[in-house]
C-alpha positions, 0 to 999 in steps of 0.5 A: 500500500502507498501513502497519499500525495507521494507521486509514486507508483506502488512499486516506488517509481516516480510518476511523471507530471503532465500539465493540462492546458485548455485548448482553443475552443474547449469550454464547459458549462454546468449548473446547480439545480435546486431540487431540495425545494421540491420536497414537502415531506421526508420519510424513513422506514424502520422495522417494528420487531414486536409487531413484525411490520415495517413502519414509517416515520414522517416529517413535513418540510415545506409546501412541495408535493414530493416526498424524500424517502431515506434509503434503507430500513432503520433499526428502530423508531428512534433512529428513523426519527433522528434521521428524518429530523436531520434530513428535514433540518438539512433541507430547510437550511438549503432553502 
């Protein structure tokens, strides 16, 4: 294994550095979409072991119609609730 920023191969040979210049006519463009404002709700599912059923924790974020569903299944209601709260807070801060 090698260390970071060593500029050498795994065998210890030095890497040659290449300078990259922007050629005439080369260009690029990008944009950042505000997709967080689309969400009105956040949901996370968890497994209720006593009833052997999957349940959902929900939180209202705003006026959007879309629902952001967090990936995976959380271990219990408390962790699902914390995840929903954290994601709701993050979305609100981005607005």
